[in-house]
mmJSON file of the N, C-alpha and C atoms, coordinates in Angstrom:
{"data_MODEL":{"atom_site":{
"group_PDB":["ATOM","ATOM","ATOM","ATOM","ATOM","ATOM","ATOM","ATOM","ATOM","ATOM","ATOM","ATOM","ATOM","ATOM","ATOM","ATOM","ATOM","ATOM","ATOM","ATOM","ATOM","ATOM","ATOM","ATOM","ATOM","ATOM","ATOM","ATOM","ATOM","ATOM","ATOM","ATOM","ATOM","ATOM","ATOM","ATOM","ATOM","ATOM","ATOM","ATOM","ATOM","ATOM","ATOM","ATOM","ATOM","ATOM","ATOM","ATOM","ATOM","ATOM","ATOM","ATOM","ATOM","ATOM","ATOM","ATOM","ATOM","ATOM","ATOM","ATOM","ATOM","ATOM","ATOM","ATOM","ATOM","ATOM","ATOM","ATOM","ATOM","ATOM","ATOM","ATOM","ATOM","ATOM","ATOM","ATOM","ATOM","ATOM","ATOM","ATOM","ATOM","ATOM","ATOM","ATOM","ATOM","ATOM","ATOM","ATOM","ATOM","ATOM","ATOM","ATOM","ATOM","ATOM","ATOM","ATOM","ATOM","ATOM","ATOM","ATOM","ATOM","ATOM","ATOM","ATOM","ATOM","ATOM","ATOM","ATOM","ATOM","ATOM","ATOM","ATOM","ATOM","ATOM","ATOM","ATOM","ATOM","ATOM","ATOM","ATOM","ATOM","ATOM","ATOM","ATOM","ATOM","ATOM","ATOM","ATOM","ATOM","ATOM","ATOM","ATOM","ATOM","ATOM","ATOM","ATOM","ATOM","ATOM","ATOM","ATOM","ATOM","ATOM","ATOM","ATOM","ATOM","ATOM","ATOM","ATOM","ATOM","ATOM","ATOM","ATOM","ATOM","ATOM","ATOM","ATOM","ATOM","ATOM","ATOM","ATOM","ATOM","ATOM","ATOM","ATOM","ATOM","ATOM","ATOM","ATOM","ATOM","ATOM","ATOM","ATOM","ATOM","ATOM","ATOM","ATOM","ATOM","ATOM","ATOM","ATOM","ATOM","ATOM","ATOM","ATOM","ATOM","ATOM","ATOM","ATOM","ATOM","ATOM","ATOM","ATOM","ATOM","ATOM","ATOM","ATOM","ATOM","ATOM","ATOM","ATOM","ATOM","ATOM","ATOM","ATOM","ATOM","ATOM","ATOM","ATOM","ATOM","ATOM","ATOM","ATOM","ATOM","ATOM","ATOM","ATOM","ATOM","ATOM","ATOM","ATOM","ATOM","ATOM","ATOM","ATOM","ATOM","ATOM","ATOM","ATOM","ATOM","ATOM","ATOM","ATOM","ATOM","ATOM","ATOM","ATOM","ATOM","ATOM","ATOM","ATOM"],
"id":[1,2,3,4,5,6,7,8,9,10,11,12,13,14,15,16,17,18,19,20,21,22,23,24,25,26,27,28,29,30,31,32,33,34,35,36,37,38,39,40,41,42,43,44,45,46,47,48,49,50,51,52,53,54,55,56,57,58,59,60,61,62,63,64,65,66,67,68,69,70,71,72,73,74,75,76,77,78,79,80,81,82,83,84,85,86,87,88,89,90,91,92,93,94,95,96,97,98,99,100,101,102,103,104,105,106,107,108,109,110,111,112,113,114,115,116,117,118,119,120,121,122,123,124,125,126,127,128,129,130,131,132,133,134,135,136,137,138,139,140,141,142,143,144,145,146,147,148,149,150,151,152,153,154,155,156,157,158,159,160,161,162,163,164,165,166,167,168,169,170,171,172,173,174,175,176,177,178,179,180,181,182,183,184,185,186,187,188,189,190,191,192,193,194,195,196,197,198,199,200,201,202,203,204,205,206,207,208,209,210,211,212,213,214,215,216,217,218,219,220,221,222,223,224,225,226,227,228,229,230,231,232,233,234,235,236,237,238,239,240],
"type_symbol":["N","C","C","N","C","C","N","C","C","N","C","C","N","C","C","N","C","C","N","C","C","N","C","C","N","C","C","N","C","C","N","C","C","N","C","C","N","C","C","N","C","C","N","C","C","N","C","C","N","C","C","N","C","C","N","C","C","N","C","C","N","C","C","N","C","C","N","C","C","N","C","C","N","C","C","N","C","C","N","C","C","N","C","C","N","C","C","N","C","C","N","C","C","N","C","C","N","C","C","N","C","C","N","C","C","N","C","C","N","C","C","N","C","C","N","C","C","N","C","C","N","C","C","N","C","C","N","C","C","N","C","C","N","C","C","N","C","C","N","C","C","N","C","C","N","C","C","N","C","C","N","C","C","N","C","C","N","C","C","N","C","C","N","C","C","N","C","C","N","C","C","N","C","C","N","C","C","N","C","C","N","C","C","N","C","C","N","C","C","N","C","C","N","C","C","N","C","C","N","C","C","N","C","C","N","C","C","N","C","C","N","C","C","N","C","C","N","C","C","N","C","C","N","C","C","N","C","C","N","C","C","N","C","C","N","C","C","N","C","C"],
"label_atom_id":["N","CA","C","N","CA","C","N","CA","C","N","CA","C","N","CA","C","N","CA","C","N","CA","C","N","CA","C","N","CA","C","N","CA","C","N","CA","C","N","CA","C","N","CA","C","N","CA","C","N","CA","C","N","CA","C","N","CA","C","N","CA","C","N","CA","C","N","CA","C","N","CA","C","N","CA","C","N","CA","C","N","CA","C","N","CA","C","N","CA","C","N","CA","C","N","CA","C","N","CA","C","N","CA","C","N","CA","C","N","CA","C","N","CA","C","N","CA","C","N","CA","C","N","CA","C","N","CA","C","N","CA","C","N","CA","C","N","CA","C","N","CA","C","N","CA","C","N","CA","C","N","CA","C","N","CA","C","N","CA","C","N","CA","C","N","CA","C","N","CA","C","N","CA","C","N","CA","C","N","CA","C","N","CA","C","N","CA","C","N","CA","C","N","CA","C","N","CA","C","N","CA","C","N","CA","C","N","CA","C","N","CA","C","N","CA","C","N","CA","C","N","CA","C","N","CA","C","N","CA","C","N","CA","C","N","CA","C","N","CA","C","N","CA","C","N","CA","C","N","CA","C","N","CA","C","N","CA","C","N","CA","C","N","CA","C","N","CA","C","N","CA","C","N","CA","C","N","CA","C"],
"label_alt_id":[null,null,null,null,null,null,null,null,null,null,null,null,null,null,null,null,null,null,null,null,null,null,null,null,null,null,null,null,null,null,null,null,null,null,null,null,null,null,null,null,null,null,null,null,null,null,null,null,null,null,null,null,null,null,null,null,null,null,null,null,null,null,null,null,null,null,null,null,null,null,null,null,null,null,null,null,null,null,null,null,null,null,null,null,null,null,null,null,null,null,null,null,null,null,null,null,null,null,null,null,null,null,null,null,null,null,null,null,null,null,null,null,null,null,null,null,null,null,null,null,null,null,null,null,null,null,null,null,null,null,null,null,null,null,null,null,null,null,null,null,null,null,null,null,null,null,null,null,null,null,null,null,null,null,null,null,null,null,null,null,null,null,null,null,null,null,null,null,null,null,null,null,null,null,null,null,null,null,null,null,null,null,null,null,null,null,null,null,null,null,null,null,null,null,null,null,null,null,null,null,null,null,null,null,null,null,null,null,null,null,null,null,null,null,null,null,null,null,null,null,null,null,null,null,null,null,null,null,null,null,null,null,null,null,null,null,null,null,null,null],
"label_comp_id":["MET","MET","MET","ILE","ILE","ILE","GLU","GLU","GLU","ILE","ILE","ILE","ASN","ASN","ASN","LEU","LEU","LEU","GLU","GLU","GLU","LEU","LEU","LEU","PHE","PHE","PHE","SER","SER","SER","ASN","ASN","ASN","LYS","LYS","LYS","ARG","ARG","ARG","PRO","PRO","PRO","ALA","ALA","ALA","LYS","LYS","LYS","LEU","LEU","LEU","SER","SER","SER","ASP","ASP","ASP","LEU","LEU","LEU","PRO","PRO","PRO","GLN","GLN","GLN","TYR","TYR","TYR","LEU","LEU","LEU","ARG","ARG","ARG","GLU","GLU","GLU","ALA","ALA","ALA","GLU","GLU","GLU","ASN","ASN","ASN","LYS","LYS","LYS","ALA","ALA","ALA","GLY","GLY","GLY","SER","SER","SER","GLY","GLY","GLY","ASN","ASN","ASN","GLU","GLU","GLU","VAL","VAL","VAL","VAL","VAL","VAL","LEU","LEU","LEU","THR","THR","THR","GLY","GLY","GLY","ARG","ARG","ARG","ALA","ALA","ALA","PRO","PRO","PRO","VAL","VAL","VAL","TRP","TRP","TRP","LEU","LEU","LEU","TYR","TYR","TYR","LEU","LEU","LEU","ALA","ALA","ALA","VAL","VAL","VAL","ALA","ALA","ALA","HIS","HIS","HIS","ALA","ALA","ALA","LEU","LEU","LEU","HIS","HIS","HIS","GLY","GLY","GLY","LYS","LYS","LYS","ALA","ALA","ALA","LYS","LYS","LYS","LYS","LYS","LYS","LEU","LEU","LEU","ILE","ILE","ILE","TYR","TYR","TYR","ARG","ARG","ARG","SER","SER","SER","PRO","PRO","PRO","VAL","VAL","VAL","THR","THR","THR","GLY","GLY","GLY","ASP","ASP","ASP","VAL","VAL","VAL","VAL","VAL","VAL","ILE","ILE","ILE","PHE","PHE","PHE","ASP","ASP","ASP","HIS","HIS","HIS","ASN","ASN","ASN","PRO","PRO","PRO","PHE","PHE","PHE"],
"label_asym_id":["A","A","A","A","A","A","A","A","A","A","A","A","A","A","A","A","A","A","A","A","A","A","A","A","A","A","A","A","A","A","A","A","A","A","A","A","A","A","A","A","A","A","A","A","A","A","A","A","A","A","A","A","A","A","A","A","A","A","A","A","A","A","A","A","A","A","A","A","A","A","A","A","A","A","A","A","A","A","A","A","A","A","A","A","A","A","A","A","A","A","A","A","A","A","A","A","A","A","A","A","A","A","A","A","A","A","A","A","A","A","A","A","A","A","A","A","A","A","A","A","A","A","A","A","A","A","A","A","A","A","A","A","A","A","A","A","A","A","A","A","A","A","A","A","A","A","A","A","A","A","A","A","A","A","A","A","A","A","A","A","A","A","A","A","A","A","A","A","A","A","A","A","A","A","A","A","A","A","A","A","A","A","A","A","A","A","A","A","A","A","A","A","A","A","A","A","A","A","A","A","A","A","A","A","A","A","A","A","A","A","A","A","A","A","A","A","A","A","A","A","A","A","A","A","A","A","A","A","A","A","A","A","A","A","A","A","A","A","A","A"],
"label_entity_id":["1","1","1","1","1","1","1","1","1","1","1","1","1","1","1","1","1","1","1","1","1","1","1","1","1","1","1","1","1","1","1","1","1","1","1","1","1","1","1","1","1","1","1","1","1","1","1","1","1","1","1","1","1","1","1","1","1","1","1","1","1","1","1","1","1","1","1","1","1","1","1","1","1","1","1","1","1","1","1","1","1","1","1","1","1","1","1","1","1","1","1","1","1","1","1","1","1","1","1","1","1","1","1","1","1","1","1","1","1","1","1","1","1","1","1","1","1","1","1","1","1","1","1","1","1","1","1","1","1","1","1","1","1","1","1","1","1","1","1","1","1","1","1","1","1","1","1","1","1","1","1","1","1","1","1","1","1","1","1","1","1","1","1","1","1","1","1","1","1","1","1","1","1","1","1","1","1","1","1","1","1","1","1","1","1","1","1","1","1","1","1","1","1","1","1","1","1","1","1","1","1","1","1","1","1","1","1","1","1","1","1","1","1","1","1","1","1","1","1","1","1","1","1","1","1","1","1","1","1","1","1","1","1","1","1","1","1","1","1","1"],
"label_seq_id":[1,1,1,2,2,2,3,3,3,4,4,4,5,5,5,6,6,6,7,7,7,8,8,8,9,9,9,10,10,10,11,11,11,12,12,12,13,13,13,14,14,14,15,15,15,16,16,16,17,17,17,18,18,18,19,19,19,20,20,20,21,21,21,22,22,22,23,23,23,24,24,24,25,25,25,26,26,26,27,27,27,28,28,28,29,29,29,30,30,30,31,31,31,32,32,32,33,33,33,34,34,34,35,35,35,36,36,36,37,37,37,38,38,38,39,39,39,40,40,40,41,41,41,42,42,42,43,43,43,44,44,44,45,45,45,46,46,46,47,47,47,48,48,48,49,49,49,50,50,50,51,51,51,52,52,52,53,53,53,54,54,54,55,55,55,56,56,56,57,57,57,58,58,58,59,59,59,60,60,60,61,61,61,62,62,62,63,63,63,64,64,64,65,65,65,66,66,66,67,67,67,68,68,68,69,69,69,70,70,70,71,71,71,72,72,72,73,73,73,74,74,74,75,75,75,76,76,76,77,77,77,78,78,78,79,79,79,80,80,80],
"pdbx_PDB_ins_code":[null,null,null,null,null,null,null,null,null,null,null,null,null,null,null,null,null,null,null,null,null,null,null,null,null,null,null,null,null,null,null,null,null,null,null,null,null,null,null,null,null,null,null,null,null,null,null,null,null,null,null,null,null,null,null,null,null,null,null,null,null,null,null,null,null,null,null,null,null,null,null,null,null,null,null,null,null,null,null,null,null,null,null,null,null,null,null,null,null,null,null,null,null,null,null,null,null,null,null,null,null,null,null,null,null,null,null,null,null,null,null,null,null,null,null,null,null,null,null,null,null,null,null,null,null,null,null,null,null,null,null,null,null,null,null,null,null,null,null,null,null,null,null,null,null,null,null,null,null,null,null,null,null,null,null,null,null,null,null,null,null,null,null,null,null,null,null,null,null,null,null,null,null,null,null,null,null,null,null,null,null,null,null,null,null,null,null,null,null,null,null,null,null,null,null,null,null,null,null,null,null,null,null,null,null,null,null,null,null,null,null,null,null,null,null,null,null,null,null,null,null,null,null,null,null,null,null,null,null,null,null,null,null,null,null,null,null,null,null,null],
"Cartn_x":[13.355,12.507,11.269,10.122,8.845,8.335,8.028,7.497,5.999,5.258,3.807,3.434,2.905,2.475,1.002,0.734,-0.645,-1.531,-0.939,-1.715,-2.474,-1.899,-2.519,-3.7,-3.844,-4.92,-6.287,-6.389,-7.695,-7.855,-7.038,-7.143,-7.143,-6.234,-6.038,-7.231,-8.177,-9.276,-9.089,-9.744,-9.567,-9.913,-9.056,-9.306,-10.55,-11.297,-12.524,-12.345,-12.724,-12.632,-13.458,-14.542,-15.387,-14.676,-13.631,-12.853,-11.625,-11.484,-10.297,-10.036,-11.034,-10.728,-10.077,-10.53,-9.943,-8.496,-8.221,-6.862,-5.929,-6.412,-5.58,-5.276,-6.259,-6.019,-4.974,-5.084,-4.138,-2.72,-2.602,-1.289,-0.693,-1.497,-1.013,-0.587,-1.348,-0.987,0.322,0.495,1.717,2.925,2.728,3.848,4.352,3.467,3.868,4.208,5.091,5.45,6.965,7.441,8.866,9.717,9.118,9.855,10.103,11.026,11.214,10.276,9.479,8.432,8.604,8.418,8.459,7.072,6.515,5.249,5.542,4.89,5.107,3.81,3.815,2.674,1.796,1.052,0.129,-1.095,-1.309,-2.459,-2.743,-3.964,-4.29,-3.515,-3.289,-2.548,-3.24,-4.567,-5.268,-4.974,-4.745,-4.439,-3.035,-2.072,-0.715,-0.724,-1.444,-1.489,-2.129,-3.227,-3.925,-3.077,-2.42,-1.569,-0.371,0.249,1.391,0.958,-0.206,-0.704,-0.962,-1.54,-1.848,-0.585,0.495,1.728,2.627,2.305,3.114,2.925,4.036,3.978,4.027,3.86,3.951,5.233,5.55,6.765,7.925,9.109,10.295,10.708,10.572,10.951,9.968,9.53,8.62,9.242,9.252,9.84,8.796,8.744,7.935,8.901,8.639,9.496,8.812,9.425,8.895,9.772,9.158,9.959,10.669,10.214,10.8,11.915,11.631,12.593,13.418,13.018,13.68,13.058,13.828,13.303,13.247,12.115,11.912,11.53,12.322,12.021,10.891,9.816,8.67,8.899,9.326,9.757,10.759,11.604,12.613,12.748,12.265,12.29,13.407,14.375,15.521,16.457,16.688,17.534,19.015,19.373,20.791,20.977],
"Cartn_y":[4.223,4.81,5.396,5.14,5.595,6.751,7.864,9.025,9.123,9.245,9.391,10.75,11.621,12.952,12.875,12.888,12.74,13.926,15.053,16.233,15.962,15.155,14.892,13.93,13.234,12.272,12.936,14.14,14.803,15.918,15.867,16.835,18.287,18.591,19.969,20.519,19.679,20.118,19.41,19.865,19.182,17.695,16.873,15.434,15.157,14.136,13.771,12.398,12.285,11.008,9.935,10.337,9.374,8.77,9.428,8.931,8.128,7.875,7.181,5.833,4.979,3.707,3.896,4.897,5.201,5.667,6.532,7.019,5.861,4.941,3.815,2.897,2.626,1.808,2.444,3.756,4.467,4.404,4.591,4.528,3.133,2.106,0.73,0.384,0.842,0.592,1.267,2.514,3.247,2.671,2.241,1.759,0.404,-0.427,-1.783,-2.585,-3.554,-4.421,-4.487,-4.299,-4.428,-3.252,-2.112,-0.933,0.056,0.966,2.109,3.201,3.748,4.694,5.983,7.11,8.433,9.048,9.485,10.208,11.692,12.478,13.911,14.622,15.932,16.72,17.2,18.274,18.824,17.929,17.374,16.489,16.457,16.103,16.037,14.914,15.104,14.119,12.762,12.735,11.448,10.675,11.377,10.69,10.093,10.853,10.319,9.08,9.146,8.02,6.795,6.979,5.86,5.219,6.034,5.495,4.763,5.345,4.682,3.32,3.253,1.987,0.986,1.45,0.573,0.028,0.806,0.384,-0.456,-0.521,-1.345,-2.805,-3.495,-4.871,-4.987,-3.874,-3.86,-3.163,-2.038,-1.294,-1.802,-1.809,-2.194,-1.066,0.165,1.34,2.455,3.187,4.301,5.559,6.619,7.895,8.99,9.892,11.104,12.223,12.916,14.015,15.329,16.055,17.327,18.475,19.56,20.711,21.376,21.099,21.706,20.836,19.551,18.668,17.814,17.758,16.847,15.462,14.437,13.076,12.521,11.898,11.232,9.787,8.837,7.427,7.003,6.481,6.002,4.551,3.727,2.369,1.915,0.982,0.414,-1.06,-1.907,-3.35,-4.03,-3.252,-3.816,-4.432,-5.739,-6.384,-6.031,-5.348,-5.008,-3.56],
"Cartn_z":[1.198,2.22,1.546,2.119,1.577,2.426,1.782,2.499,2.253,3.335,3.253,3.834,2.984,3.397,3.787,5.079,5.562,5.19,4.919,4.521,3.219,2.352,1.059,1.145,2.26,2.403,2.364,2.859,2.955,1.92,0.865,-0.239,0.229,1.151,1.642,2.429,2.791,3.663,5.001,6.029,7.315,7.224,7.815,7.846,8.682,8.279,8.989,9.616,10.865,11.555,10.84,10.233,9.515,8.301,7.803,6.667,7.091,8.386,8.893,8.209,8.001,7.326,5.953,5.221,3.909,4.067,5.036,5.273,5.637,6.467,6.887,5.715,4.87,3.672,2.779,2.588,1.732,2.314,3.609,4.252,4.142,4.401,4.312,2.891,1.891,0.493,0.123,0.543,0.227,0.961,2.196,3.011,2.544,2.042,1.672,2.918,2.758,3.869,4.018,5.241,5.528,5.104,4.857,4.407,5.546,5.303,6.193,5.698,6.612,6.24,7.035,6.352,6.98,6.864,7.997,8.01,8.122,7.29,7.288,6.895,6.934,6.492,7.634,7.368,8.367,8.443,9.627,9.852,11.348,11.719,13.14,13.841,15.112,15.901,15.84,15.893,15.873,14.599,13.481,12.228,12.272,12.798,12.961,13.853,14.971,15.901,15.265,14.567,13.939,12.845,12.037,10.965,11.561,12.587,13.233,13.783,14.397,14.936,13.811,12.707,11.578,10.92,10.935,10.271,11.168,12.457,13.356,12.969,12.746,12.284,10.772,10.075,8.618,8.155,8.779,8.437,9.297,8.711,9.473,10.418,9.93,10.719,10.377,11.4,11.19,11.786,10.982,11.378,11.204,12.172,12.057,11.691,10.579,10.143,10.487,11.437,11.899,11.395,10.956,10.54,11.722,12.925,14.12,14.696,14.885,15.556,14.606,13.349,12.423,12.55,12.212,12.236,13.655,13.973,15.266,14.956,15.432,15.203,16.143,15.565,16.333,16.736,15.781,16.088,15.033,15.42,14.526,14.861,13.968,14.191,13.394,12.945,12.243,13.274,13.217,14.225,14.109,13.05,12.858,13.07],
"occupancy":[1.0,1.0,1.0,1.0,1.0,1.0,1.0,1.0,1.0,1.0,1.0,1.0,1.0,1.0,1.0,1.0,1.0,1.0,1.0,1.0,1.0,1.0,1.0,1.0,1.0,1.0,1.0,1.0,1.0,1.0,1.0,1.0,1.0,1.0,1.0,1.0,1.0,1.0,1.0,1.0,1.0,1.0,1.0,1.0,1.0,1.0,1.0,1.0,1.0,1.0,1.0,1.0,1.0,1.0,1.0,1.0,1.0,1.0,1.0,1.0,1.0,1.0,1.0,1.0,1.0,1.0,1.0,1.0,1.0,1.0,1.0,1.0,1.0,1.0,1.0,1.0,1.0,1.0,1.0,1.0,1.0,1.0,1.0,1.0,1.0,1.0,1.0,1.0,1.0,1.0,1.0,1.0,1.0,1.0,1.0,1.0,1.0,1.0,1.0,1.0,1.0,1.0,1.0,1.0,1.0,1.0,1.0,1.0,1.0,1.0,1.0,1.0,1.0,1.0,1.0,1.0,1.0,1.0,1.0,1.0,1.0,1.0,1.0,1.0,1.0,1.0,1.0,1.0,1.0,1.0,1.0,1.0,1.0,1.0,1.0,1.0,1.0,1.0,1.0,1.0,1.0,1.0,1.0,1.0,1.0,1.0,1.0,1.0,1.0,1.0,1.0,1.0,1.0,1.0,1.0,1.0,1.0,1.0,1.0,1.0,1.0,1.0,1.0,1.0,1.0,1.0,1.0,1.0,1.0,1.0,1.0,1.0,1.0,1.0,1.0,1.0,1.0,1.0,1.0,1.0,1.0,1.0,1.0,1.0,1.0,1.0,1.0,1.0,1.0,1.0,1.0,1.0,1.0,1.0,1.0,1.0,1.0,1.0,1.0,1.0,1.0,1.0,1.0,1.0,1.0,1.0,1.0,1.0,1.0,1.0,1.0,1.0,1.0,1.0,1.0,1.0,1.0,1.0,1.0,1.0,1.0,1.0,1.0,1.0,1.0,1.0,1.0,1.0,1.0,1.0,1.0,1.0,1.0,1.0,1.0,1.0,1.0,1.0,1.0,1.0],
"B_iso_or_equiv":[0.0,0.0,0.0,0.0,0.0,0.0,0.0,0.0,0.0,0.0,0.0,0.0,0.0,0.0,0.0,0.0,0.0,0.0,0.0,0.0,0.0,0.0,0.0,0.0,0.0,0.0,0.0,0.0,0.0,0.0,0.0,0.0,0.0,0.0,0.0,0.0,0.0,0.0,0.0,0.0,0.0,0.0,0.0,0.0,0.0,0.0,0.0,0.0,0.0,0.0,0.0,0.0,0.0,0.0,0.0,0.0,0.0,0.0,0.0,0.0,0.0,0.0,0.0,0.0,0.0,0.0,0.0,0.0,0.0,0.0,0.0,0.0,0.0,0.0,0.0,0.0,0.0,0.0,0.0,0.0,0.0,0.0,0.0,0.0,0.0,0.0,0.0,0.0,0.0,0.0,0.0,0.0,0.0,0.0,0.0,0.0,0.0,0.0,0.0,0.0,0.0,0.0,0.0,0.0,0.0,0.0,0.0,0.0,0.0,0.0,0.0,0.0,0.0,0.0,0.0,0.0,0.0,0.0,0.0,0.0,0.0,0.0,0.0,0.0,0.0,0.0,0.0,0.0,0.0,0.0,0.0,0.0,0.0,0.0,0.0,0.0,0.0,0.0,0.0,0.0,0.0,0.0,0.0,0.0,0.0,0.0,0.0,0.0,0.0,0.0,0.0,0.0,0.0,0.0,0.0,0.0,0.0,0.0,0.0,0.0,0.0,0.0,0.0,0.0,0.0,0.0,0.0,0.0,0.0,0.0,0.0,0.0,0.0,0.0,0.0,0.0,0.0,0.0,0.0,0.0,0.0,0.0,0.0,0.0,0.0,0.0,0.0,0.0,0.0,0.0,0.0,0.0,0.0,0.0,0.0,0.0,0.0,0.0,0.0,0.0,0.0,0.0,0.0,0.0,0.0,0.0,0.0,0.0,0.0,0.0,0.0,0.0,0.0,0.0,0.0,0.0,0.0,0.0,0.0,0.0,0.0,0.0,0.0,0.0,0.0,0.0,0.0,0.0,0.0,0.0,0.0,0.0,0.0,0.0,0.0,0.0,0.0,0.0,0.0,0.0],
"pdbx_formal_charge":[null,null,null,null,null,null,null,null,null,null,null,null,null,null,null,null,null,null,null,null,null,null,null,null,null,null,null,null,null,null,null,null,null,null,null,null,null,null,null,null,null,null,null,null,null,null,null,null,null,null,null,null,null,null,null,null,null,null,null,null,null,null,null,null,null,null,null,null,null,null,null,null,null,null,null,null,null,null,null,null,null,null,null,null,null,null,null,null,null,null,null,null,null,null,null,null,null,null,null,null,null,null,null,null,null,null,null,null,null,null,null,null,null,null,null,null,null,null,null,null,null,null,null,null,null,null,null,null,null,null,null,null,null,null,null,null,null,null,null,null,null,null,null,null,null,null,null,null,null,null,null,null,null,null,null,null,null,null,null,null,null,null,null,null,null,null,null,null,null,null,null,null,null,null,null,null,null,null,null,null,null,null,null,null,null,null,null,null,null,null,null,null,null,null,null,null,null,null,null,null,null,null,null,null,null,null,null,null,null,null,null,null,null,null,null,null,null,null,null,null,null,null,null,null,null,null,null,null,null,null,null,null,null,null,null,null,null,null,null,null],
"auth_seq_id":[1,1,1,2,2,2,3,3,3,4,4,4,5,5,5,6,6,6,7,7,7,8,8,8,9,9,9,10,10,10,11,11,11,12,12,12,13,13,13,14,14,14,15,15,15,16,16,16,17,17,17,18,18,18,19,19,19,20,20,20,21,21,21,22,22,22,23,23,23,24,24,24,25,25,25,26,26,26,27,27,27,28,28,28,29,29,29,30,30,30,31,31,31,32,32,32,33,33,33,34,34,34,35,35,35,36,36,36,37,37,37,38,38,38,39,39,39,40,40,40,41,41,41,42,42,42,43,43,43,44,44,44,45,45,45,46,46,46,47,47,47,48,48,48,49,49,49,50,50,50,51,51,51,52,52,52,53,53,53,54,54,54,55,55,55,56,56,56,57,57,57,58,58,58,59,59,59,60,60,60,61,61,61,62,62,62,63,63,63,64,64,64,65,65,65,66,66,66,67,67,67,68,68,68,69,69,69,70,70,70,71,71,71,72,72,72,73,73,73,74,74,74,75,75,75,76,76,76,77,77,77,78,78,78,79,79,79,80,80,80],
"auth_comp_id":["MET","MET","MET","ILE","ILE","ILE","GLU","GLU","GLU","ILE","ILE","ILE","ASN","ASN","ASN","LEU","LEU","LEU","GLU","GLU","GLU","LEU","LEU","LEU","PHE","PHE","PHE","SER","SER","SER","ASN","ASN","ASN","LYS","LYS","LYS","ARG","ARG","ARG","PRO","PRO","PRO","ALA","ALA","ALA","LYS","LYS","LYS","LEU","LEU","LEU","SER","SER","SER","ASP","ASP","ASP","LEU","LEU","LEU","PRO","PRO","PRO","GLN","GLN","GLN","TYR","TYR","TYR","LEU","LEU","LEU","ARG","ARG","ARG","GLU","GLU","GLU","ALA","ALA","ALA","GLU","GLU","GLU","ASN","ASN","ASN","LYS","LYS","LYS","ALA","ALA","ALA","GLY","GLY","GLY","SER","SER","SER","GLY","GLY","GLY","ASN","ASN","ASN","GLU","GLU","GLU","VAL","VAL","VAL","VAL","VAL","VAL","LEU","LEU","LEU","THR","THR","THR","GLY","GLY","GLY","ARG","ARG","ARG","ALA","ALA","ALA","PRO","PRO","PRO","VAL","VAL","VAL","TRP","TRP","TRP","LEU","LEU","LEU","TYR","TYR","TYR","LEU","LEU","LEU","ALA","ALA","ALA","VAL","VAL","VAL","ALA","ALA","ALA","HIS","HIS","HIS","ALA","ALA","ALA","LEU","LEU","LEU","HIS","HIS","HIS","GLY","GLY","GLY","LYS","LYS","LYS","ALA","ALA","ALA","LYS","LYS","LYS","LYS","LYS","LYS","LEU","LEU","LEU","ILE","ILE","ILE","TYR","TYR","TYR","ARG","ARG","ARG","SER","SER","SER","PRO","PRO","PRO","VAL","VAL","VAL","THR","THR","THR","GLY","GLY","GLY","ASP","ASP","ASP","VAL","VAL","VAL","VAL","VAL","VAL","ILE","ILE","ILE","PHE","PHE","PHE","ASP","ASP","ASP","HIS","HIS","HIS","ASN","ASN","ASN","PRO","PRO","PRO","PHE","PHE","PHE"],
"auth_asym_id":["A","A","A","A","A","A","A","A","A","A","A","A","A","A","A","A","A","A","A","A","A","A","A","A","A","A","A","A","A","A","A","A","A","A","A","A","A","A","A","A","A","A","A","A","A","A","A","A","A","A","A","A","A","A","A","A","A","A","A","A","A","A","A","A","A","A","A","A","A","A","A","A","A","A","A","A","A","A","A","A","A","A","A","A","A","A","A","A","A","A","A","A","A","A","A","A","A","A","A","A","A","A","A","A","A","A","A","A","A","A","A","A","A","A","A","A","A","A","A","A","A","A","A","A","A","A","A","A","A","A","A","A","A","A","A","A","A","A","A","A","A","A","A","A","A","A","A","A","A","A","A","A","A","A","A","A","A","A","A","A","A","A","A","A","A","A","A","A","A","A","A","A","A","A","A","A","A","A","A","A","A","A","A","A","A","A","A","A","A","A","A","A","A","A","A","A","A","A","A","A","A","A","A","A","A","A","A","A","A","A","A","A","A","A","A","A","A","A","A","A","A","A","A","A","A","A","A","A","A","A","A","A","A","A","A","A","A","A","A","A"],
"auth_atom_id":["N","CA","C","N","CA","C","N","CA","C","N","CA","C","N","CA","C","N","CA","C","N","CA","C","N","CA","C","N","CA","C","N","CA","C","N","CA","C","N","CA","C","N","CA","C","N","CA","C","N","CA","C","N","CA","C","N","CA","C","N","CA","C","N","CA","C","N","CA","C","N","CA","C","N","CA","C","N","CA","C","N","CA","C","N","CA","C","N","CA","C","N","CA","C","N","CA","C","N","CA","C","N","CA","C","N","CA","C","N","CA","C","N","CA","C","N","CA","C","N","CA","C","N","CA","C","N","CA","C","N","CA","C","N","CA","C","N","CA","C","N","CA","C","N","CA","C","N","CA","C","N","CA","C","N","CA","C","N","CA","C","N","CA","C","N","CA","C","N","CA","C","N","CA","C","N","CA","C","N","CA","C","N","CA","C","N","CA","C","N","CA","C","N","CA","C","N","CA","C","N","CA","C","N","CA","C","N","CA","C","N","CA","C","N","CA","C","N","CA","C","N","CA","C","N","CA","C","N","CA","C","N","CA","C","N","CA","C","N","CA","C","N","CA","C","N","CA","C","N","CA","C","N","CA","C","N","CA","C","N","CA","C","N","CA","C","N","CA","C","N","CA","C","N","CA","C","N","CA","C"],
"pdbx_PDB_model_num":[1,1,1,1,1,1,1,1,1,1,1,1,1,1,1,1,1,1,1,1,1,1,1,1,1,1,1,1,1,1,1,1,1,1,1,1,1,1,1,1,1,1,1,1,1,1,1,1,1,1,1,1,1,1,1,1,1,1,1,1,1,1,1,1,1,1,1,1,1,1,1,1,1,1,1,1,1,1,1,1,1,1,1,1,1,1,1,1,1,1,1,1,1,1,1,1,1,1,1,1,1,1,1,1,1,1,1,1,1,1,1,1,1,1,1,1,1,1,1,1,1,1,1,1,1,1,1,1,1,1,1,1,1,1,1,1,1,1,1,1,1,1,1,1,1,1,1,1,1,1,1,1,1,1,1,1,1,1,1,1,1,1,1,1,1,1,1,1,1,1,1,1,1,1,1,1,1,1,1,1,1,1,1,1,1,1,1,1,1,1,1,1,1,1,1,1,1,1,1,1,1,1,1,1,1,1,1,1,1,1,1,1,1,1,1,1,1,1,1,1,1,1,1,1,1,1,1,1,1,1,1,1,1,1,1,1,1,1,1,1]
}}}
C-alpha cells in the first residue's frame, strides 16, 4: 500500500491552485499503476478531489485516511 501525504506537496505552505499540474504529476508518480493508495495529510478539499480524479483508472484502490473517521474507501476496482 502506498501512502501519499498531500500536506507535503506544498512544502507546509498553503497549496496553490496554479501549482495543481505539479501536484497531480507528483501524486501519479508516487501512486504508480495498479496499486492500493492512501491519501492523507492536511490539504484543501479541491486538492483531494483533483488527485482522486487523476488516480482513477491508475490505482486499484483509493482510500482517504481521516484522523476523525479512519479509513474511507473512495473506490475499489479489485474484482476479488
